[in-house]
FIKOLZA-1660 file (N, C-alpha, C; in steps of 0.1 Angstrom, whole numbers, plus 5000, padded with zeros to 4 digits):
% residues 227
   i   px   py   pz ch aa at
   1 5008 4988 5000  A  V  N
   1 5000 5000 5000  A  V CA
   1 5009 5013 5000  A  V  C
   2 5020 5012 5006  A  S  N
   2 5029 5024 5008  A  S CA
   2 5033 5030 4995  A  S  C
   3 5033 5022 4984  A  K  N
   3 5037 5027 4971  A  K CA
   3 5028 5037 4966  A  K  C
   4 5015 5038 4971  A  Y  N
   4 5005 5047 4967  A  Y CA
   4 5006 5060 4975  A  Y  C
   5 5016 5061 4984  A  K  N
   5 5017 5073 4992  A  K CA
   5 5019 5086 4984  A  K  C
   6 5010 5096 4986  A  P  N
   6 5011 5108 4978  A  P CA
   6 5023 5117 4982  A  P  C
   7 5027 5126 4973  A  Q  N
   7 5038 5134 4976  A  Q CA
   7 5034 5147 4983  A  Q  C
   8 5021 5151 4983  A  Y  N
   8 5016 5163 4989  A  Y CA
   8 5006 5161 5000  A  Y  C
   9 5008 5168 5011  A  V  N
   9 4999 5167 5022  A  V CA
   9 4993 5181 5024  A  V  C
  10 4979 5181 5024  A  P  N
  10 4973 5194 5027  A  P CA
  10 4977 5200 5040  A  P  C
  11 4978 5213 5041  A  K  N
  11 4983 5220 5053  A  K CA
  11 4973 5221 5064  A  K  C
  12 4960 5219 5061  A  F  N
  12 4950 5220 5071  A  F CA
  12 4948 5207 5080  A  F  C
  13 4956 5197 5077  A  V  N
  13 4956 5185 5086  A  V CA
  13 4970 5181 5088  A  V  C
  14 4972 5174 5099  A  T  N
  14 4986 5169 5102  A  T CA
  14 4989 5158 5093  A  T  C
  15 5002 5155 5091  A  E  N
  15 5006 5145 5082  A  E CA
  15 5001 5131 5087  A  E  C
  16 5002 5129 5100  A  E  N
  16 4997 5117 5106  A  E CA
  16 4983 5114 5103  A  E  C
  17 4974 5125 5105  A  E  N
  17 4960 5123 5103  A  E CA
  17 4957 5121 5088  A  E  C
  18 4964 5128 5080  A  F  N
  18 4962 5126 5065  A  F CA
  18 4965 5112 5060  A  F  C
  19 4977 5107 5064  A  F  N
  19 4980 5094 5059  A  F CA
  19 4972 5082 5066  A  F  C
  20 4968 5085 5078  A  S  N
  20 4959 5075 5085  A  S CA
  20 4946 5073 5077  A  S  C
  21 4940 5085 5073  A  N  N
  21 4927 5085 5065  A  N CA
  21 4930 5080 5051  A  N  C
  22 4941 5084 5046  A  Y  N
  22 4944 5080 5032  A  Y CA
  22 4946 5065 5030  A  Y  C
  23 4954 5059 5039  A  F  N
  23 4956 5044 5038  A  F CA
  23 4943 5037 5041  A  F  C
  24 4934 5042 5050  A  S  N
  24 4922 5036 5053  A  S CA
  24 4913 5035 5040  A  S  C
  25 4913 5046 5033  A  H  N
  25 4905 5046 5020  A  H CA
  25 4911 5037 5010  A  H  C
  26 4924 5036 5009  A  I  N
  26 4931 5027 5000  A  I CA
  26 4928 5013 5003  A  I  C
  27 4928 5010 5016  A  L  N
  27 4925 4996 5021  A  L CA
  27 4911 4992 5017  A  L  C
  28 4902 5002 5020  A  A  N
  28 4888 4999 5017  A  A CA
  28 4886 4997 5002  A  A  C
  29 4893 5004 4994  A  L  N
  29 4892 5003 4979  A  L CA
  29 4897 4989 4975  A  L  C
  30 4908 4985 4981  A  R  N
  30 4914 4972 4978  A  R CA
  30 4904 4961 4981  A  R  C
  31 4898 4962 4993  A  I  N
  31 4888 4951 4997  A  I CA
  31 4876 4951 4987  A  I  C
  32 4871 4963 4984  A  S  N
  32 4859 4964 4975  A  S CA
  32 4863 4958 4961  A  S  C
  33 4875 4959 4957  A  C  N
  33 4879 4954 4944  A  C CA
  33 4883 4939 4945  A  C  C
  34 4881 4933 4957  A  G  N
  34 4884 4918 4958  A  G CA
  34 4898 4915 4962  A  G  C
  35 4906 4925 4965  A  V  N
  35 4920 4922 4970  A  V CA
  35 4919 4919 4985  A  V  C
  36 4923 4907 4989  A  P  N
  36 4922 4903 5003  A  P CA
  36 4929 4911 5013  A  P  C
  37 4923 4914 5024  A  D  N
  37 4930 4922 5034  A  D CA
  37 4941 4914 5041  A  D  C
  38 4952 4920 5043  A  R  N
  38 4963 4913 5050  A  R CA
  38 4961 4913 5065  A  R  C
  39 4964 4902 5071  A  R  N
  39 4963 4901 5086  A  R CA
  39 4977 4898 5090  A  R  C
  40 4984 4908 5095  A  I  N
  40 4999 4906 5098  A  I CA
  40 5002 4905 5113  A  I  C
  41 5011 4896 5116  A  V  N
  41 5016 4894 5129  A  V CA
  41 5031 4898 5128  A  V  C
  42 5035 4908 5136  A  L  N
  42 5048 4913 5136  A  L CA
  42 5056 4907 5148  A  L  C
  43 5067 4900 5145  A  V  N
  43 5075 4893 5156  A  V CA
  43 5087 4901 5158  A  V  C
  44 5089 4906 5170  A  G  N
  44 5100 4915 5173  A  G CA
  44 5114 4909 5174  A  G  C
  45 5118 4902 5164  A  S  N
  45 5131 4896 5163  A  S CA
  45 5134 4890 5150  A  S  C
  46 5147 4891 5145  A  K  N
  46 5151 4885 5133  A  K CA
  46 5156 4871 5135  A  K  C
  47 5156 4867 5148  A  N  N
  47 5161 4853 5152  A  N CA
  47 5151 4843 5146  A  N  C
  48 5156 4834 5138  A  P  N
  48 5147 4824 5132  A  P CA
  48 5140 4815 5142  A  P  C
  49 5146 4813 5154  A  V  N
  49 5140 4805 5164  A  V CA
  49 5128 4811 5170  A  V  C
  50 5129 4824 5173  A  K  N
  50 5118 4832 5178  A  K CA
  50 5106 4833 5168  A  K  C
  51 5110 4835 5156  A  L  N
  51 5099 4836 5145  A  L CA
  51 5092 4822 5144  A  L  C
  52 5100 4811 5144  A  K  N
  52 5093 4798 5143  A  K CA
  52 5085 4795 5155  A  K  C
  53 5090 4798 5167  A  A  N
  53 5082 4795 5179  A  A CA
  53 5069 4803 5179  A  A  C
  54 5069 4816 5174  A  S  N
  54 5057 4824 5173  A  S CA
  54 5047 4818 5164  A  S  C
  55 5052 4814 5152  A  K  N
  55 5043 4808 5142  A  K CA
  55 5036 4795 5148  A  K  C
  56 5044 4787 5154  A  L  N
  56 5039 4774 5159  A  L CA
  56 5029 4777 5170  A  L  C
  57 5031 4787 5179  A  A  N
  57 5022 4791 5189  A  A CA
  57 5009 4795 5184  A  A  C
  58 5009 4804 5174  A  F  N
  58 4996 4809 5167  A  F CA
  58 4989 4797 5161  A  F  C
  59 4997 4788 5155  A  K  N
  59 4990 4776 5149  A  K CA
  59 4983 4768 5159  A  K  C
  60 4989 4766 5171  A  D  N
  60 4983 4758 5181  A  D CA
  60 4972 4765 5188  A  D  C
  61 4973 4778 5189  A  A  N
  61 4963 4786 5197  A  A CA
  61 4950 4789 5190  A  A  C
  62 4951 4790 5176  A  F  N
  62 4939 4793 5168  A  F CA
  62 4935 4782 5159  A  F  C
  63 4923 4782 5154  A  N  N
  63 4919 4772 5145  A  N CA
  63 4926 4774 5131  A  N  C
  64 4925 4764 5123  A  E  N
  64 4933 4764 5110  A  E CA
  64 4929 4775 5101  A  E  C
  65 4916 4778 5100  A  A  N
  65 4911 4789 5092  A  A CA
  65 4917 4802 5096  A  A  C
  66 4917 4805 5109  A  E  N
  66 4922 4817 5114  A  E CA
  66 4937 4818 5112  A  E  C
  67 4944 4807 5114  A  Y  N
  67 4959 4807 5113  A  Y CA
  67 4963 4810 5098  A  Y  C
  68 4956 4804 5089  A  E  N
  68 4959 4805 5075  A  E CA
  68 4958 4819 5070  A  E  C
  69 4950 4827 5076  A  Q  N
  69 4949 4841 5072  A  Q CA
  69 4960 4850 5077  A  Q  C
  70 4969 4845 5085  A  L  N
  70 4979 4853 5091  A  L CA
  70 4992 4853 5083  A  L  C
  71 4998 4865 5083  A  E  N
  71 5011 4866 5076  A  E CA
  71 5021 4871 5086  A  E  C
  72 5033 4864 5088  A  F  N
  72 5042 4868 5098  A  F CA
  72 5054 4875 5092  A  F  C
  73 5058 4886 5099  A  V  N
  73 5069 4895 5095  A  V CA
  73 5078 4897 5106  A  V  C
  74 5091 4894 5104  A  A  N
  74 5101 4895 5115  A  A CA
  74 5106 4910 5115  A  A  C
  75 5107 4916 5126  A  V  N
  75 5111 4930 5128  A  V CA
  75 5123 4930 5138  A  V  C
  76 5133 4938 5134  A  S  N
  76 5145 4940 5143  A  S CA
  76 5141 4950 5154  A  S  C
  77 5134 4945 5164  A  A  N
  77 5128 4955 5174  A  A CA
  77 5138 4958 5186  A  A  C
  78 5137 4970 5191  A  Q  N
  78 5145 4974 5202  A  Q CA
  78 5139 4970 5215  A  Q  C
  79 5147 4964 5224  A  S  N
  79 5141 4960 5237  A  S CA
  79 5142 4972 5247  A  S  C
  80 5151 4981 5245  A  L  N
  80 5153 4992 5254  A  L CA
  80 5157 4988 5268  A  L  C
  81 5162 4976 5270  A  V  N
  81 5168 4971 5282  A  V CA
  81 5182 4966 5279  A  V  C
  82 5190 4963 5289  A  P  N
  82 5204 4958 5286  A  P CA
  82 5204 4945 5277  A  P  C
  83 5215 4942 5270  A  D  N
  83 5216 4931 5262  A  D CA
  83 5213 4918 5270  A  D  C
  84 5217 4918 5282  A  Q  N
  84 5214 4907 5291  A  Q CA
  84 5206 4911 5303  A  Q  C
  85 5193 4911 5301  A  P  N
  85 5184 4915 5312  A  P CA
  85 5186 4906 5324  A  P  C
  86 5184 4913 5336  A  I  N
  86 5186 4905 5349  A  I CA
  86 5173 4908 5357  A  I  C
  87 5166 4897 5360  A  G  N
  87 5154 4898 5368  A  G CA
  87 5141 4898 5360  A  G  C
  88 5130 4895 5366  A  D  N
  88 5117 4894 5359  A  D CA
  88 5113 4908 5354  A  D  C
  89 5115 4918 5363  A  V  N
  89 5110 4931 5359  A  V CA
  89 5116 4936 5346  A  V  C
  90 5129 4936 5346  A  E  N
  90 5137 4940 5334  A  E CA
  90 5134 4932 5321  A  E  C
  91 5134 4919 5323  A  T  N
  91 5131 4910 5312  A  T CA
  91 5117 4911 5306  A  T  C
  92 5107 4912 5315  A  K  N
  92 5094 4914 5310  A  K CA
  92 5092 4927 5303  A  K  C
  93 5099 4938 5308  A  Q  N
  93 5098 4951 5302  A  Q CA
  93 5104 4950 5288  A  Q  C
  94 5115 4942 5286  A  G  N
  94 5121 4941 5273  A  G CA
  94 5111 4934 5263  A  G  C
  95 5104 4924 5268  A  A  N
  95 5094 4918 5259  A  A CA
  95 5083 4928 5255  A  A  C
  96 5078 4935 5265  A  I  N
  96 5067 4945 5262  A  I CA
  96 5072 4956 5252  A  I  C
  97 5085 4960 5255  A  N  N
  97 5090 4971 5246  A  N CA
  97 5092 4966 5231  A  N  C
  98 5096 4953 5230  A  R  N
  98 5097 4948 5216  A  R CA
  98 5084 4947 5209  A  R  C
  99 5074 4942 5217  A  A  N
  99 5060 4941 5211  A  A CA
  99 5055 4955 5207  A  A  C
 100 5056 4964 5215  A  R  N
 100 5051 4978 5212  A  R CA
 100 5059 4984 5201  A  R  C
 101 5073 4982 5201  A  Y  N
 101 5081 4988 5190  A  Y CA
 101 5077 4983 5177  A  Y  C
 102 5073 4970 5176  A  C  N
 102 5069 4965 5163  A  C CA
 102 5057 4973 5157  A  C  C
 103 5047 4976 5165  A  Y  N
 103 5036 4983 5160  A  Y CA
 103 5039 4998 5158  A  Y  C
 104 5046 5004 5167  A  D  N
 104 5049 5018 5166  A  D CA
 104 5058 5021 5154  A  D  C
 105 5065 5011 5149  A  N  N
 105 5075 5013 5138  A  N CA
 105 5072 5004 5126  A  N  C
 106 5059 5000 5125  A  C  N
 106 5056 4990 5114  A  C CA
 106 5058 4997 5100  A  C  C
 107 5057 5010 5099  A  G  N
 107 5059 5016 5086  A  G CA
 107 5073 5014 5081  A  G  C
 108 5083 5012 5090  A  K  N
 108 5097 5011 5086  A  K CA
 108 5099 4998 5078  A  K  C
 109 5090 4988 5080  A  V  N
 109 5091 4975 5073  A  V CA
 109 5080 4974 5062  A  V  C
 110 5074 4986 5059  A  G  N
 110 5064 4986 5048  A  G CA
 110 5051 4980 5051  A  G  C
 111 5047 4980 5064  A  V  N
 111 5034 4975 5068  A  V CA
 111 5025 4986 5073  A  V  C
 112 5013 4985 5067  A  D  N
 112 5002 4994 5071  A  D CA
 112 4997 4991 5085  A  D  C
 113 4997 5000 5095  A  P  N
 113 4993 4997 5109  A  P CA
 113 4979 4991 5109  A  P  C
 114 4970 4994 5100  A  N  N
 114 4957 4989 5100  A  N CA
 114 4956 4974 5097  A  N  C
 115 4967 4969 5092  A  Q  N
 115 4968 4955 5088  A  Q CA
 115 4975 4946 5099  A  Q  C
 116 4980 4953 5110  A  V  N
 116 4986 4945 5121  A  V CA
 116 4976 4941 5131  A  V  C
 117 4975 4928 5132  A  V  N
 117 4965 4922 5141  A  V CA
 117 4971 4918 5155  A  V  C
 118 4984 4914 5155  A  Y  N
 118 4991 4911 5167  A  Y CA
 118 5006 4915 5165  A  Y  C
 119 5013 4918 5176  A  T  N
 119 5027 4919 5176  A  T CA
 119 5032 4910 5188  A  T  C
 120 5044 4905 5186  A  V  N
 120 5050 4896 5196  A  V CA
 120 5064 4900 5200  A  V  C
 121 5066 4901 5213  A  G  N
 121 5079 4905 5219  A  G CA
 121 5084 4893 5227  A  G  C
 122 5097 4889 5225  A  L  N
 122 5103 4878 5232  A  L CA
 122 5116 4882 5238  A  L  C
 123 5118 4880 5251  A  E  N
 123 5130 4885 5258  A  E CA
 123 5135 4874 5268  A  E  C
 124 5147 4870 5266  A  G  N
 124 5153 4861 5276  A  G CA
 124 5161 4868 5287  A  G  C
 125 5160 4862 5299  A  G  N
 125 5167 4869 5310  A  G CA
 125 5173 4859 5320  A  G  C
 126 5180 4864 5329  A  I  N
 126 5186 4856 5340  A  I CA
 126 5183 4862 5353  A  I  C
 127 5184 4854 5364  A  Q  N
 127 5181 4858 5377  A  Q CA
 127 5191 4851 5387  A  Q  C
 128 5197 4859 5396  A  E  N
 128 5207 4852 5405  A  E CA
 128 5199 4844 5416  A  E  C
 129 5204 4833 5419  A  T  N
 129 5198 4824 5429  A  T CA
 129 5209 4820 5439  A  T  C
 130 5205 4812 5449  A  E  N
 130 5214 4807 5459  A  E CA
 130 5225 4799 5453  A  E  C
 131 5222 4792 5442  A  Q  N
 131 5231 4783 5435  A  Q CA
 131 5239 4790 5425  A  Q  C
 132 5234 4801 5419  A  G  N
 132 5242 4808 5409  A  G CA
 132 5232 4817 5401  A  G  C
 133 5228 4812 5389  A  Y  N
 133 5219 4819 5380  A  Y CA
 133 5209 4809 5375  A  Y  C
 134 5197 4814 5373  A  E  N
 134 5187 4806 5365  A  E CA
 134 5183 4814 5353  A  E  C
 135 5178 4807 5343  A  C  N
 135 5175 4813 5330  A  C CA
 135 5160 4812 5328  A  C  C
 136 5154 4821 5321  A  F  N
 136 5140 4821 5318  A  F CA
 136 5137 4832 5307  A  F  C
 137 5125 4833 5303  A  A  N
 137 5121 4843 5293  A  A CA
 137 5107 4848 5295  A  A  C
 138 5104 4860 5290  A  W  N
 138 5091 4866 5290  A  W CA
 138 5086 4868 5276  A  W  C
 139 5074 4866 5273  A  I  N
 139 5068 4868 5260  A  I CA
 139 5055 4876 5261  A  I  C
 140 5054 4887 5253  A  T  N
 140 5043 4896 5253  A  T CA
 140 5036 4896 5240  A  T  C
 141 5023 4894 5239  A  V  N
 141 5015 4896 5227  A  V CA
 141 5007 4908 5228  A  V  C
 142 5007 4917 5218  A  F  N
 142 5000 4929 5218  A  F CA
 142 4990 4929 5207  A  F  C
 143 4977 4933 5210  A  K  N
 143 4967 4934 5200  A  K CA
 143 4963 4949 5198  A  K  C
 144 4968 4955 5188  A  P  N
 144 4967 4969 5186  A  P CA
 144 4952 4974 5185  A  P  C
 145 4944 4966 5179  A  E  N
 145 4930 4970 5177  A  E CA
 145 4923 4974 5190  A  E  C
 146 4927 4967 5201  A  Q  N
 146 4921 4969 5214  A  Q CA
 146 4931 4976 5223  A  Q  C
 147 4943 4978 5219  A  N  N
 147 4953 4983 5228  A  N CA
 147 4955 4975 5240  A  N  C
 148 4955 4962 5239  A  V  N
 148 4956 4952 5250  A  V CA
 148 4968 4943 5248  A  V  C
 149 4974 4940 5259  A  Q  N
 149 4986 4930 5258  A  Q CA
 149 4984 4919 5268  A  Q  C
 150 4991 4908 5265  A  S  N
 150 4991 4897 5275  A  S CA
 150 5005 4892 5275  A  S  C
 151 5010 4889 5287  A  S  N
 151 5024 4884 5289  A  S CA
 151 5024 4871 5296  A  S  C
 152 5034 4863 5293  A  S  N
 152 5036 4850 5300  A  S CA
 152 5051 4847 5302  A  S  C
 153 5054 4840 5313  A  R  N
 153 5068 4836 5316  A  R CA
 153 5071 4822 5314  A  R  C
 154 5082 4818 5308  A  T  N
 154 5086 4804 5306  A  T CA
 154 5089 4798 5320  A  T  C
 155 5091 4785 5320  A  A  N
 155 5097 4778 5331  A  A CA
 155 5112 4783 5332  A  A  C
 156 5118 4781 5344  A  S  N
 156 5132 4785 5346  A  S CA
 156 5140 4773 5348  A  S  C
 157 5153 4774 5346  A  F  N
 157 5163 4763 5348  A  F CA
 157 5176 4769 5353  A  F  C
 158 5183 4761 5361  A  E  N
 158 5196 4765 5367  A  E CA
 158 5207 4764 5356  A  E  C
 159 5216 4773 5356  A  L  N
 159 5227 4773 5347  A  L CA
 159 5239 4767 5354  A  L  C
 160 5247 4760 5346  A  P  N
 160 5259 4753 5352  A  P CA
 160 5270 4764 5355  A  P  C
 161 5279 4760 5364  A  N  N
 161 5289 4769 5370  A  N CA
 161 5297 4775 5359  A  N  C
 162 5300 4768 5348  A  G  N
 162 5309 4774 5337  A  G CA
 162 5302 4786 5331  A  G  C
 163 5289 4785 5329  A  L  N
 163 5282 4796 5323  A  L CA
 163 5281 4808 5333  A  L  C
 164 5278 4804 5346  A  V  N
 164 5277 4814 5357  A  V CA
 164 5290 4822 5358  A  V  C
 165 5301 4816 5357  A  R  N
 165 5314 4823 5358  A  R CA
 165 5315 4834 5347  A  R  C
 166 5311 4830 5335  A  L  N
 166 5312 4839 5324  A  L CA
 166 5302 4850 5325  A  L  C
 167 5290 4847 5329  A  L  N
 167 5279 4857 5331  A  L CA
 167 5284 4868 5341  A  L  C
 168 5291 4864 5352  A  R  N
 168 5295 4873 5362  A  R CA
 168 5306 4882 5357  A  R  C
 169 5312 4880 5346  A  T  N
 169 5321 4889 5340  A  T CA
 169 5315 4899 5330  A  T  C
 170 5301 4897 5329  A  G  N
 170 5294 4907 5320  A  G CA
 170 5291 4901 5306  A  G  C
 171 5294 4889 5304  A  V  N
 171 5292 4883 5291  A  V CA
 171 5277 4879 5290  A  V  C
 172 5271 4881 5278  A  E  N
 172 5257 4878 5276  A  E CA
 172 5256 4863 5274  A  E  C
 173 5244 4857 5278  A  L  N
 173 5243 4842 5279  A  L CA
 173 5245 4835 5266  A  L  C
 174 5240 4841 5254  A  G  N
 174 5243 4834 5242  A  G CA
 174 5257 4834 5238  A  G  C
 175 5265 4845 5241  A  T  N
 175 5279 4845 5239  A  T CA
 175 5286 4835 5248  A  T  C
 176 5282 4835 5260  A  A  N
 176 5288 4826 5270  A  A CA
 176 5286 4811 5266  A  A  C
 177 5274 4808 5261  A  D  N
 177 5272 4794 5256  A  D CA
 177 5281 4791 5244  A  D  C
 178 5283 4800 5235  A  D  N
 178 5292 4797 5224  A  D CA
 178 5306 4796 5228  A  D  C
 179 5310 4804 5238  A  M  N
 179 5324 4803 5243  A  M CA
 179 5327 4790 5250  A  M  C
 180 5318 4786 5259  A  L  N
 180 5320 4775 5268  A  L CA
 180 5319 4762 5260  A  L  C
 181 5309 4761 5251  A  Y  N
 181 5306 4748 5245  A  Y CA
 181 5311 4748 5230  A  Y  C
 182 5320 4758 5227  A  K  N
 182 5326 4758 5213  A  K CA
 182 5316 4757 5202  A  K  C
 183 5305 4766 5203  A  R  N
 183 5295 4766 5193  A  R CA
 183 5294 4779 5186  A  R  C
 184 5286 4780 5176  A  V  N
 184 5285 4792 5168  A  V CA
 184 5270 4796 5168  A  V  C
 185 5267 4808 5174  A  N  N
 185 5254 4814 5174  A  N CA
 185 5243 4803 5178  A  N  C
 186 5246 4797 5190  A  A  N
 186 5237 4787 5195  A  A CA
 186 5222 4792 5197  A  A  C
 187 5221 4805 5200  A  K  N
 187 5208 4810 5203  A  K CA
 187 5199 4811 5191  A  K  C
 188 5204 4809 5179  A  Q  N
 188 5196 4808 5167  A  Q CA
 188 5194 4793 5163  A  Q  C
 189 5197 4784 5173  A  H  N
 189 5195 4770 5170  A  H CA
 189 5188 4764 5182  A  H  C
 190 5194 4754 5189  A  D  N
 190 5188 4748 5201  A  D CA
 190 5189 4756 5213  A  D  C
 191 5198 4765 5214  A  G  N
 191 5200 4774 5226  A  G CA
 191 5206 4767 5238  A  G  C
 192 5208 4774 5248  A  T  N
 192 5213 4768 5261  A  T CA
 192 5204 4757 5266  A  T  C
 193 5191 4759 5265  A  V  N
 193 5182 4749 5271  A  V CA
 193 5183 4736 5263  A  V  C
 194 5186 4737 5250  A  G  N
 194 5188 4725 5242  A  G CA
 194 5200 4717 5246  A  G  C
 195 5211 4725 5248  A  K  N
 195 5224 4719 5253  A  K CA
 195 5222 4712 5266  A  K  C
 196 5216 4719 5275  A  L  N
 196 5215 4713 5289  A  L CA
 196 5205 4702 5290  A  L  C
 197 5195 4701 5281  A  T  N
 197 5186 4690 5282  A  T CA
 197 5189 4679 5272  A  T  C
 198 5200 4680 5265  A  K  N
 198 5204 4670 5255  A  K CA
 198 5194 4669 5244  A  K  C
 199 5188 4681 5241  A  G  N
 199 5179 4682 5230  A  G CA
 199 5164 4678 5233  A  G  C
 200 5162 4674 5246  A  A  N
 200 5148 4671 5249  A  A CA
 200 5139 4683 5248  A  A  C
 201 5144 4695 5251  A  I  N
 201 5136 4707 5249  A  I CA
 201 5146 4717 5242  A  I  C
 202 5143 4720 5230  A  D  N
 202 5151 4730 5223  A  D CA
 202 5145 4744 5225  A  D  C
 203 5152 4754 5220  A  R  N
 203 5148 4768 5223  A  R CA
 203 5134 4771 5216  A  R  C
 204 5131 4765 5205  A  T  N
 204 5119 4767 5198  A  T CA
 204 5107 4762 5207  A  T  C
 205 5108 4750 5212  A  E  N
 205 5098 4745 5220  A  E CA
 205 5096 4752 5233  A  E  C
 206 5108 4756 5239  A  Y  N
 206 5108 4764 5251  A  Y CA
 206 5100 4776 5250  A  Y  C
 207 5101 4783 5239  A  Y  N
 207 5094 4796 5237  A  Y CA
 207 5079 4793 5233  A  Y  C
 208 5077 4782 5225  A  R  N
 208 5064 4780 5219  A  R CA
 208 5053 4778 5230  A  R  C
 209 5056 4771 5241  A  H  N
 209 5046 4769 5251  A  H CA
 209 5042 4782 5258  A  H  C
 210 5053 4790 5261  A  C  N
 210 5050 4803 5267  A  C CA
 210 5042 4812 5258  A  C  C
 211 5045 4812 5245  A  A  N
 211 5037 4820 5236  A  A CA
 211 5023 4816 5235  A  A  C
 212 5020 4803 5236  A  I  N
 212 5006 4799 5236  A  I CA
 212 4999 4804 5248  A  I  C
 213 5005 4804 5260  A  L  N
 213 4999 4810 5272  A  L CA
 213 4997 4825 5271  A  L  C
 214 5006 4832 5264  A  A  N
 214 5004 4846 5262  A  A CA
 214 4992 4849 5253  A  A  C
 215 4990 4839 5243  A  L  N
 215 4979 4841 5234  A  L CA
 215 4966 4837 5239  A  L  C
 216 4966 4830 5250  A  A  N
 216 4953 4824 5255  A  A CA
 216 4942 4834 5257  A  A  C
 217 4944 4846 5262  A  P  N
 217 4932 4855 5263  A  P CA
 217 4926 4859 5250  A  P  C
 218 4935 4859 5239  A  F  N
 218 4930 4863 5226  A  F CA
 218 4923 4851 5219  A  F  C
 219 4929 4839 5221  A  A  N
 219 4924 4827 5214  A  A CA
 219 4911 4822 5221  A  A  C
 220 4909 4826 5234  A  N  N
 220 4898 4820 5242  A  N CA
 220 4891 4832 5249  A  N  C
 221 4886 4842 5241  A  P  N
 221 4880 4854 5248  A  P CA
 221 4868 4851 5256  A  P  C
 222 4861 4840 5253  A  E  N
 222 4849 4837 5261  A  E CA
 222 4851 4836 5275  A  E  C
 223 4863 4831 5279  A  I  N
 223 4867 4829 5293  A  I CA
 223 4875 4841 5298  A  I  C
 224 4884 4846 5290  A  H  N
 224 4892 4857 5295  A  H CA
 224 4885 4870 5292  A  H  C
 225 4889 4881 5298  A  S  N
 225 4882 4894 5297  A  S CA
 225 4889 4903 5288  A  S  C
 226 4898 4898 5279  A  V  N
 226 4905 4907 5270  A  V CA
 226 4896 4914 5261  A  V  C
 227 4886 4907 5255  A  E  N
 227 4877 4913 5246  A  E CA
 227 4864 4917 5252  A  E  C
% end
């Protein structure tokens, strides 16, 4: 739709108001002409693991007809928290920020905001414990149409001493994993959870279940009070 963007904006309206109305009319025209409306889910990461986990979660949470209407777009979203978040508050805020960033900046990836039905933010974090550190993640799903979001936390697991020593020097978990286990970009594959569980739970599955829980209020609105 953005290719139809006009070069001139009347001075009696703001640019934001003008383009909002303009794209709404273009979209209505496309629909009236039989062009199907796009229903886009923006995922706040270019990491293929996070994108795949999000797709699988939507597929599990919604019926086949609903899922088939969805188009997924990966966005390099800012978390606005440290590269290695520590604690639930910081990690959850990172997930929220990524989900909101996707919608607020959808024009940068050529997506009309009227076509965005959901955005997803995923953020991994660590927390100090009596034994050392535990690892977990937060996932936030945002529904722009209602300005409502839902968040869920993964299960947590203890990290081995080798990783803990590196984390305490300020190294991010993904980098520490690669250094300790002589791997390359493990966070885009099975992740630390995959290594520690011998593949019983890889990073995709680890995120998928959490994302389904974050989607529950939207997939099951009769019980939840989101809608």
